[in-house]
Structure formats: C-alpha cells, structure tokens
N, C-alpha and C positions, 0 to 999 in steps of 0.2 A: 503493500499500500504506500503510495507518494505521499510524502508529507508536504502541506502547503504553508505558506506564510500567513502570519495572522490577518493581511487585508483581504486574502483570498477566503480565509475561513469566512471574515466578517461578512464578506459580498454572499459566501453561500448559505450563510444562516437568516440573513436578512432576503435571500431569493425565496427560502424553506418557509420563512414566517409567512411570505406572502400569500403563501398556497394555502395557510390555514383559515378555515371557514369559519369565524369567529361567532359565537352565540349573540343573539339581540339582548338589549336589556331584557324583554319581554319574557323570551325564554330564560333566560339567570332567572330572574323574579319567580317564574312558574318552577323551574326544576328547585330552586330553593324553598319554596313553600310546602312542596310535596316531599321533599326530604323531612322537613320539620313534621308533616303530618303521619309520614310513615312512623318516625321514630316514638312520635306521641302515640300512634299504636301499637309497636311494639311494645313500650313500655306499659301500658294498659293492660295488653294480654298479659306479659310476662308478672305483673301485679296479681292477676286474678289467678294465674298457675301456681306462683308462688303461695298466694294465700289457701288455695284448694290443697296442696300438698301439705302448707302447713297445718293447717286443721285436721287431716286427715291423720298426721303425726301424732297431735297433741292428743285426735282421741284415741288413736291407737294406744300411745302409751297411758292413758288414762284408764284402760280397760286393766292395765298391770300394775296400777296403784293399789 
C-alpha cells in the first residue's frame, strides 16, 4: 500500500466526506425521540419483569419461613 502525504490524505478525506448523505434535522429529531421512547418502554418492561420475579421469590421464600 502506497503512502500518501498529509495534503493528499486531507483531499481524500474531504472527497469521502462529500459522499456522505447527512440526515436532516427532522430525521435526527425523529430518531432521537424514538430512541427515548424505546428506552422508556424497555425500562417499564424490565421494571414489571423484575417486580414479578421479586414477588414470586418473596412468595416462594415466605412458604419456607
């Protein structure tokens, strides 16, 4: 692989960056909101799973007391 000088490297970086399709502000906002919604739903789901497991264990251990 041939080495390139820093000037050529920066030209190549700028050329590759120009090929990137950047998201619009609206797309970023929508995906950010979706991430927060999914994180909240996941947190609620695991809260209820944890609650059910904890209740089951407390009930099971209460039998043996």
